[in-house]
VMD Tcl script that draws the C-alpha trace (Angstrom):
set ca {
  {-0.90 11.96 -13.64}
  {-3.51 9.25 -13.97}
  {-3.33 6.81 -11.07}
  {-5.45 3.73 -10.38}
  {-5.94 2.91 -6.70}
  {-6.93 -0.63 -5.73}
  {-8.81 -0.79 -2.42}
  {-9.66 2.90 -2.39}
  {-12.54 2.43 0.06}
  {-10.39 1.12 2.92}
  {-9.00 3.17 5.79}
  {-5.62 3.66 4.11}
  {-6.93 3.64 0.55}
  {-9.33 6.50 1.26}
  {-6.51 8.70 2.58}
  {-4.29 7.87 -0.37}
  {-7.13 8.75 -2.72}
  {-7.69 12.05 -0.91}
  {-3.98 12.88 -1.01}
  {-3.70 12.07 -4.71}
  {-6.69 14.30 -5.50}
  {-5.26 17.03 -3.28}
  {-2.12 17.00 -5.46}
  {-4.07 17.32 -8.70}
  {-3.92 13.72 -9.94}
  {-6.74 12.02 -11.83}
  {-7.76 9.02 -9.76}
  {-9.54 5.83 -10.73}
  {-10.78 4.03 -7.63}
  {-10.81 0.30 -8.39}
  {-13.34 -1.35 -6.10}
  {-15.25 -4.58 -5.78}
  {-18.15 -2.49 -4.49}
  {-17.87 1.10 -5.81}
  {-20.83 2.20 -3.72}
  {-18.71 1.77 -0.59}
  {-16.69 4.84 -1.53}
  {-18.93 7.80 -0.78}
  {-16.37 10.40 -1.83}
  {-17.16 12.44 -4.93}
  {-14.72 14.58 -6.92}
  {-14.49 15.85 -10.48}
  {-11.18 14.00 -10.94}
  {-12.35 10.79 -9.26}
  {-13.71 7.90 -11.30}
  {-15.04 4.75 -9.61}
  {-14.66 1.46 -11.45}
  {-15.96 -1.96 -10.46}
  {-13.29 -4.68 -10.73}
  {-12.27 -7.84 -8.94}
  {-8.78 -7.82 -7.43}
  {-8.70 -11.61 -7.77}
  {-9.29 -11.48 -11.53}
  {-6.31 -10.24 -13.61}
  {-8.49 -9.72 -16.68}
  {-10.81 -7.49 -14.65}
  {-7.85 -5.51 -13.33}
  {-6.27 -5.29 -16.78}
  {-9.32 -3.54 -18.17}
  {-9.60 -1.14 -15.23}
  {-5.87 -0.27 -15.21}
  {-5.33 0.43 -18.90}
  {-4.37 4.00 -19.74}
  {-2.98 4.88 -16.31}
  {0.50 6.10 -15.41}
  {0.72 4.19 -12.14}
  {-1.15 1.74 -9.92}
  {-1.32 1.91 -6.12}
  {-2.51 -1.15 -4.26}
  {-4.06 -0.56 -0.85}
  {-5.69 -3.98 -0.84}
  {-5.99 -5.58 2.58}
  {-7.82 -8.80 3.49}
  {-9.93 -9.38 6.55}
  {-8.43 -11.22 9.51}
  {-8.60 -14.94 8.91}
  {-8.42 -14.52 5.14}
  {-4.67 -13.96 4.87}
  {-4.37 -16.27 1.88}
  {-6.21 -13.63 -0.16}
  {-3.21 -11.35 0.19}
  {-0.95 -13.73 -1.73}
  {-3.55 -14.41 -4.41}
  {-4.13 -10.67 -4.79}
  {-0.39 -9.97 -5.08}
  {-0.14 -12.36 -8.00}
  {-3.20 -10.99 -9.81}
  {-2.19 -7.36 -9.17}
  {1.22 -7.98 -10.73}
  {-0.31 -9.82 -13.68}
  {-3.17 -7.36 -14.18}
  {-0.83 -4.36 -13.99}
  {1.51 -5.83 -16.59}
  {-1.33 -6.84 -18.88}
  {-2.82 -3.37 -18.52}
  {0.39 -1.86 -19.88}
  {1.41 -0.07 -16.67}
  {4.96 -0.45 -15.35}
  {4.77 1.56 -12.10}
  {3.25 -0.15 -9.06}
  {3.23 1.10 -5.46}
  {2.07 -1.20 -2.68}
  {0.75 -0.56 0.82}
  {2.69 -3.22 2.71}
  {3.03 -4.52 6.23}
  {5.43 -3.63 9.03}
  {5.98 -7.16 10.36}
  {8.93 -7.95 8.11}
  {10.83 -4.80 9.08}
  {13.94 -5.53 11.15}
  {13.59 -4.54 14.80}
  {16.32 -3.21 17.09}
  {16.98 -6.78 18.23}
  {17.98 -7.75 14.69}
  {15.00 -10.00 13.95}
  {11.82 -9.18 12.00}
  {9.27 -7.30 14.07}
  {6.76 -10.14 13.65}
  {9.20 -12.56 15.33}
  {9.68 -10.47 18.47}
  {7.98 -11.66 21.69}
  {5.89 -8.50 22.04}
  {4.35 -8.76 18.55}
  {0.62 -9.58 18.90}
  {0.05 -13.26 18.14}
  {-3.32 -12.68 16.52}
  {-1.72 -10.41 13.90}
  {1.26 -12.67 13.14}
  {-0.45 -14.71 10.35}
  {-1.35 -11.52 8.51}
  {2.17 -10.17 8.98}
  {3.66 -13.34 7.51}
  {1.24 -13.13 4.58}
  {2.41 -9.56 3.94}
  {6.02 -10.78 4.00}
  {5.23 -13.52 1.49}
  {3.37 -11.05 -0.73}
  {6.42 -8.75 -0.58}
  {8.48 -11.57 -2.07}
  {6.00 -11.84 -4.95}
  {6.32 -8.14 -5.73}
  {10.13 -8.29 -5.50}
  {10.22 -11.06 -8.09}
  {8.20 -9.06 -10.63}
  {9.80 -7.02 -13.39}
  {7.57 -4.03 -12.66}
  {8.90 -0.72 -11.32}
  {7.52 -1.56 -7.88}
  {7.83 0.23 -4.56}
  {6.72 -1.44 -1.33}
  {5.79 1.00 1.44}
  {5.74 -0.37 4.98}
  {4.06 1.65 7.71}
  {5.31 2.10 11.25}
  {4.50 -0.60 13.81}
  {1.34 1.35 14.67}
  {-0.67 3.12 11.97}
  {-3.97 4.78 12.80}
  {-6.08 7.75 11.71}
  {-4.75 11.07 12.94}
  {-3.39 14.35 11.60}
  {-1.72 15.19 8.33}
  {1.54 16.91 9.27}
  {3.75 16.06 6.31}
  {6.58 15.52 8.80}
  {8.04 12.06 9.33}
  {11.24 10.06 9.04}
  {12.05 7.58 6.30}
  {13.83 4.25 6.66}
  {14.51 1.26 4.47}
  {14.31 -2.26 5.89}
  {14.65 -1.39 9.57}
  {11.77 -0.32 11.82}
  {11.90 3.43 12.48}
  {11.41 4.28 16.18}
  {11.57 7.44 18.26}
  {13.71 8.05 21.33}
  {11.25 6.13 23.50}
  {11.26 3.11 21.19}
  {7.79 3.85 19.80}
  {7.04 3.39 16.10}
  {3.94 5.22 14.92}
  {2.52 7.01 11.88}
  {-0.86 8.49 11.07}
  {-2.75 7.11 8.09}
  {-2.81 10.64 6.70}
  {0.99 11.02 6.79}
  {1.45 7.52 5.40}
  {-0.65 8.69 2.45}
  {1.58 11.75 2.10}
  {4.64 9.50 1.90}
  {2.98 7.29 -0.68}
  {2.07 10.19 -2.99}
  {5.48 11.78 -2.43}
  {6.96 8.60 -3.90}
  {4.45 8.67 -6.75}
  {5.36 12.28 -7.59}
  {9.13 11.94 -7.12}
  {10.26 8.29 -7.23}
  {13.17 7.53 -4.91}
  {12.61 3.85 -4.15}
  {11.95 2.02 -7.42}
  {12.40 -1.72 -6.94}
  {12.88 -1.29 -3.20}
  {11.01 -0.92 0.09}
  {10.85 2.04 2.42}
  {9.08 2.77 5.67}
  {7.90 5.91 7.46}
  {7.40 6.81 11.12}
  {7.62 9.83 13.43}
}
mol new
graphics top color blue
foreach p $ca { graphics top sphere $p radius 0.5 }
foreach p [lrange $ca 0 end-1] q [lrange $ca 1 end] { graphics top cylinder $p $q radius 0.2 }
display resetview
């Protein structure tokens, strides 16, 4: 399968790229600065494109079977997430690709108290604006007519081990017996490519955690 990955040089994007290559896919890494991705592979092609420009994305995306967006703005630039969601949807459609998978946020997942995680007292205040931006971007993807899948991580996602073992949920935060919600970036990438290879959540959201 030919897959285009937006934001392939980021922490999550790199692992998704590695996992896709591991599974034998041909990967086009769509990057504003291709030189930032040091990885080299015979099935990896690096393309310069601007996530804020649908025409740029359209050209880079054409001829692919699916698009994965791992785009993430810097703190304080949350508005870029909404702008990017709109251009990613438009660029994907104009590029003739119907399948879109998105690295989302965890803040809009429903906690055990029945409210979104981002609205709980213990949610870090400095992250709340980004979490709300992710929730708003999720609405943009839901309104599109693409075959989208929005993948929310656990409450805590960080580099770790690739185990291939995790639990899957839908709109509720997945926690363990101690109330912790965690996933490694590597296993999040496994879940993302699992969905690419064997779609189970077209036009819906799912989440993964240990």
